[in-house]
C-alpha positions in Angstrom: 84.2 97.7 85.4 81.1 99.6 85.6 79.3 99.7 88.5 75.6 100.2 87.8 73.5 98.0 85.5 73.8 99.4 81.4 70.4 101.2 81.1 69.6 98.8 78.4 70.1 95.7 80.1 66.3 95.1 81.3 65.8 91.3 81.3 62.5 91.4 83.0 60.7 93.4 80.2 59.6 92.5 76.8 61.0 94.9 75.1 64.4 93.1 76.0 63.0 89.2 76.0 61.9 90.0 72.1 65.5 90.7 71.0 68.3 90.5 73.7 71.1 90.2 71.1 71.6 93.9 70.1 72.1 94.6 73.6 74.6 91.8 74.3 76.4 93.1 71.5 76.4 96.6 73.1 77.6 95.3 76.5 80.7 93.2 74.9 81.9 95.9 73.5 81.0 98.6 76.0 80.4 97.0 79.7 81.9 93.3 79.3 81.8 93.2 83.1 79.2 95.0 85.2 77.4 94.5 88.5 73.7 94.3 88.2 72.1 95.5 91.4 69.0 93.9 90.7 69.9 90.3 91.2 73.1 91.1 93.1 76.0 89.5 91.3 78.5 90.9 88.7 78.0 89.7 84.9 80.6 88.8 82.0 78.7 89.2 78.4 82.5 87.9 76.5 82.8 84.2 75.4 86.5 84.1 76.6 86.0 85.5 79.8 83.1 83.3 80.5 84.7 80.2 78.9 87.5 81.2 81.2 86.2 81.2 84.4 84.2 77.8 84.0 87.4 76.4 84.2 88.5 78.6 87.3 88.9 76.4 90.3 88.3 80.0 92.6 84.9 79.8 91.7 82.1 77.4 92.8 78.5 76.7 92.8 78.7 76.7 96.5 80.6 78.2 99.9 79.4 75.4 101.6 82.5 72.9 101.2 85.0 75.7 102.5 82.6 77.5 104.8 82.5 76.5 108.5 79.4 75.8 109.9 78.4 78.7 111.9 78.9 80.2 108.3 76.8 78.3 106.6 74.1 78.6 109.1 74.4 81.9 108.8 74.1 82.1 105.2 70.7 80.0 105.2 69.1 82.1 107.9 69.8 85.2 105.2 68.2 83.0 102.7 65.4 82.1 104.6 66.0 78.5 104.2 63.3 77.7 107.4 60.7 79.4 105.0 61.3 76.8 102.0 62.7 73.6 103.8 61.9 70.9 101.7 63.2 73.5 98.3 66.1 74.4 100.5 66.9 70.6 101.5 66.5 69.1 98.0 67.3 71.5 95.4 70.0 73.5 96.8 72.1 70.5 97.7 71.5 68.2 94.0 74.9 67.7 92.2 74.7 71.2 90.6 74.8 73.1 93.8 77.9 70.7 94.9 81.8 71.3 95.0 84.8 69.5 95.6 84.7 65.8 96.5 81.1 66.0 97.5 80.9 67.0 93.7 83.2 64.1 92.4 81.4 61.4 94.0 78.1 62.1 93.4 78.8 63.2 89.7 80.7 59.7 89.3 77.8 58.1 90.4 75.4 59.5 88.4 76.9 59.1 85.1 77.3 55.5 86.2 74.0 55.2 86.5 73.0 56.7 83.4 74.3 54.1 81.8 74.9 53.1 77.8 72.1 50.7 78.0 69.4 53.2 79.8 70.5 55.8 76.7 70.2 52.9 74.0 66.7 52.1 75.4 65.9 55.5 75.2 67.5 55.9 71.7 64.5 53.3 70.5 61.8 55.0 72.9 61.9 58.7 71.7 61.0 58.2 68.2 57.7 56.3 69.4 56.7 59.0 72.0 56.9 61.5 69.0 55.0 59.4 66.7 52.5 58.8 69.5 52.5 62.8 70.2 52.0 63.7 66.4 49.5 60.8 65.6 46.8 63.2 67.1 47.9 66.5 65.8 48.7 65.7 62.3 45.4 65.7 61.0 44.2 69.0 62.6 46.2 71.2 60.3 47.8 73.1 63.0 48.9 73.2 66.6 50.7 74.8 69.7 54.2 73.6 69.1 55.2 73.7 73.0 51.9 72.6 74.4 51.2 69.6 71.8 54.7 68.5 71.3 57.7 70.0 72.9 56.6 70.1 76.7 54.9 66.4 76.7 58.1 64.9 74.8 60.7 65.7 77.8 58.5 65.2 80.3 58.0 61.4 78.5 61.4 60.8 78.2 62.0 61.7 82.0 59.3 59.3 83.0 60.9 56.8 81.0 64.3 57.4 82.3 63.4 57.3 85.9 60.5 54.3 85.2 57.8 56.4 86.6 54.6 55.3 86.7 52.6 56.0 83.7 49.4 57.1 85.7 51.2 59.7 87.6 53.4 61.2 84.8 50.7 63.9 84.5 51.8 65.7 87.8 55.5 66.2 86.6 55.1 68.9 84.8 53.4 71.2 87.0 55.6 70.2 89.4 58.8 71.3 87.6 57.1 74.5 86.4 56.8 75.5 89.6 59.9 74.5 91.2 62.3 76.0 88.4 60.3 79.6 88.7 62.4 80.1 91.9 65.3 80.2 89.8 64.4 83.6 88.6 65.2 86.5 90.9 61.9 87.9 90.4 59.5 85.1 91.7 57.0 86.2 94.4 56.0 85.0 97.5 53.1 82.9 96.0 55.8 81.3 93.7 57.7 80.6 96.9 54.6 78.8 98.3 53.9 76.6 95.2 57.4 75.6 94.5 57.9 74.4 98.5 54.5 72.4 97.9 55.6 71.0 94.4 59.1 69.9 96.2 56.9 68.2 99.0 55.0 66.2 96.7 57.7 65.3 94.1 59.6 64.0 97.4 57.0 62.2 98.8 56.0 60.6 95.6 59.8 59.6 94.5 60.8 58.0 98.3 57.5 55.5 97.6 59.2 54.8 94.3 62.2 54.2 95.9 60.7 52.3 98.3 59.0 50.3 95.5 62.3 49.9 93.4 64.6 48.6 96.5 61.8 45.6 96.8 61.2 45.0 93.3 64.1 46.5 91.0 63.7 47.2 86.9 66.0 48.7 84.4 65.6 52.4 85.2 67.4 55.4 86.7 65.7 55.2 90.1 66.4 51.5 90.2 70.4 51.9 89.1 70.5 54.7 92.0 68.4 52.9 94.6 70.9 50.2 94.6 73.8 52.2 95.6 72.0 53.6 98.6 73.2 51.1 101.0 77.0 51.3 99.6 79.5 52.8 101.7 80.0 55.8 99.0 76.9 55.5 97.2 74.1 58.1 97.0 72.5 58.9 100.0 68.4 59.1 99.7 68.2 62.7 99.8 70.5 63.0 96.9 68.7 60.6 95.0 65.6 62.8 95.3 67.7 65.6 94.7 69.1 64.1 91.2 66.1 62.7 90.3 64.3 66.4 90.8 67.4 68.1 88.7 67.2 65.7 86.0 63.4 66.7 85.6 63.7 70.1 86.4 66.8 70.7 84.0 65.7 68.0 81.5 62.4 69.4 81.0 63.0 73.1 81.3 66.0 73.1 78.5 64.9 70.8 76.2 61.3 72.7 75.8 63.1 76.1 75.1 65.8 74.6 73.3 63.0 72.8 71.1 60.8 76.3 70.6 63.9 78.4 70.4 65.4 76.3 67.5 62.3 75.8 65.4 61.6 79.3 65.7 65.0 79.9 64.2 64.7 77.9 61.7 61.2 78.8 60.2 62.4 82.5 60.4 65.4 81.5 58.1 64.2 79.7 55.4 66.9 78.8 53.3 68.5 77.2 56.1 65.4 75.5 56.9 65.2 74.6 52.9 68.3 73.4 53.3 68.1 70.9 56.3 65.2 69.5 54.0 67.7 68.9 51.3 70.4 67.4 52.9 68.8 65.8 56.7 72.5 64.8 57.2 73.1 68.2 58.7 70.8 67.5 61.5 73.3 66.9 64.2 75.2 70.3 63.5 71.9 71.8 63.0 70.8 71.4 66.6 74.1 72.7 68.0 73.1 75.9 66.1 69.7 76.2 67.2 71.9 75.7 71.0 74.5 78.3 70.2 72.0 80.8 68.1 69.5 81.0 70.8 70.2 79.3 74.0 67.7 78.2 76.3 69.6 78.9 79.5 70.8 82.4 79.4 72.7 83.0 82.7 74.5 80.6 84.9 76.2 81.7 88.2 78.9 81.1 90.4 80.4 81.9 93.6 84.0 83.7 94.4 85.4 80.9 96.5 88.8 83.3 97.5 89.5 87.1 96.8 90.8 87.5 93.1 91.2 90.2 90.7 90.0 89.2 87.2 89.9 92.0 84.1 91.3 94.7 86.4 88.2 93.8 88.6 88.7 93.0 92.4 86.3 90.1 93.8 85.9 89.1 97.7 85.2 85.9 98.6 81.5 85.2 99.0 80.9 87.7 95.9 78.1 85.8 92.9 79.3 86.4 89.2 76.7 85.3 86.4 78.1 84.3 82.9 76.0 85.6 79.9 75.7 82.5 77.8 73.5 83.9 75.3 75.8 87.0 75.1 78.9 84.9 74.8 77.4 82.6 72.4 77.2 85.5 70.1 80.2 86.9 70.6 82.1 87.4 67.0 85.6 86.9 68.9 84.5 83.5 69.4 82.2 82.7 66.1 82.7 84.0 62.7 79.1 85.8 61.3 77.8 85.0 64.8 74.7 86.7 64.4 74.1 84.4 61.4 72.0 81.5 61.8 74.1 79.0 59.8 73.3 75.0 60.4 76.0 73.4 58.7 78.4 75.8 61.4 81.7 73.4 62.5 83.4 73.8 64.9 80.7 75.5 67.2 82.1 75.2 70.9 79.1 77.1 72.4 77.7 77.5 75.9 74.8 75.9 76.1 75.5 73.3 78.3 78.0 75.1 79.9 81.8 73.8 80.3 84.3 72.7 82.9 83.2 70.4 86.1 79.7 71.5 85.4 79.1 70.9 82.5 75.7 69.1 81.9 75.6 65.5 82.2 72.2 65.6 80.5 73.9 67.0 77.4 73.7 63.7 75.5 70.2 62.8 76.1 69.3 67.0 75.3 70.8 66.4 71.9 69.3 62.9 71.1 65.8 64.3 72.3 66.1 67.2 69.9 67.7 65.4 66.9 64.8 62.7 66.9 62.2 65.4 67.5 63.4 67.5 64.7 63.8 64.8 62.2 60.7 63.6 62.7 58.8 66.7 62.9 60.3 67.8 59.3 59.8 64.1 57.8 56.2 64.6 58.5 55.3 68.0 58.3 56.8 69.4 55.2 54.7 72.7 54.8 55.2 73.3 58.5 54.9 77.4 59.0 53.9 79.9 61.8 50.0 80.4 62.1 49.4 84.3 63.1 51.2 86.9 65.0 55.2 86.7 65.9 55.3 84.5 68.6 56.4 86.3 72.1 59.1 85.3 74.6 58.9 84.8 78.6 61.0 87.4 80.2 63.8 86.1 82.7 66.9 86.5 83.4 68.1 82.5 83.7 66.0 81.2 81.2 64.9 82.1 77.3 61.8 80.3 75.8 58.7 81.1 74.1 55.1 81.3 75.5 53.7 79.6 72.6 54.4 78.2 69.1 51.6 78.3 66.9 52.2 76.6 63.3 50.0 75.8 60.4 50.3 72.8 57.9 
């Protein structure tokens, strides 16, 4: 294993963000396992290693389920939980950060709340949301795809799913953006302050909404989860808040980036766009290829739960490892013509939604949103094309997404 990061791996620089895939190719060949000091973790670049470790029970998203109370308190002090009491209370104890019996219980309850009835209702509602957004855009002849369509759509969908009041939905997007900023290692003290305020405000509003739904249940996710709060093994109020926050953050950030990255890939591969227009039945496989080719989530981390050896490298309990999904999804060991964008690719066992116990519960909803969005967009705007300069990607280790995507038709 390389003990230092390869010099080409600079996720916080614009030159890397513009196209990280040649660097990933070098990493897979020269440094498939290396330590990234800036993030304090050992990174894996090859698909086979990543997929194997995602199913390895010796790794987990937290150490709390195997640590003593003293160890937990010591870790929280070292991570300055006291500085971010609300963020720590909710964001760091959600479903994604649970292991063992707590994770199994919470995942079962959330999966039950995300019922087929709720998803069917959204399947009928999402086309109307897309049409509502497009109705004010089509006649203009141009748009910023992210600002005008890709960002408001998932916020609208999550709002419908949760049952969030229509007159308060404008607050969800800023809250989400401020909270997820802390997922990146290069966040500032000001970012922390904004995230703490956003978490407090979201939790306060959600508590009020939960109480309203307890008194007057409706056909939404909050009502479904509130109904379990009084059961012996049901969701606690903190878990309800953290689950809704996770759905907002993950559903918003991932879907926006997947939509922007995917549309840009289509526009940069006009032969594939023409192929999709000619055969709309390829839409489902096209969405999977968009997720693989330029993944919205580039890194997922886990903790080592016990001393172990992997790939000739020794790890100690408590070490942090990171999986470079973007690199794994372009690994020629796992995908033929891995650097080619092929909307008909099958099979396509990409890692965009993870794998194993923490496979994304929201994956079916994300796929549904993207299929309806692209199906409607390409049908309504047959002459869509890039408008002006090549778009820029935001820098970062965890998320990959565009700053803007200007289009005309």
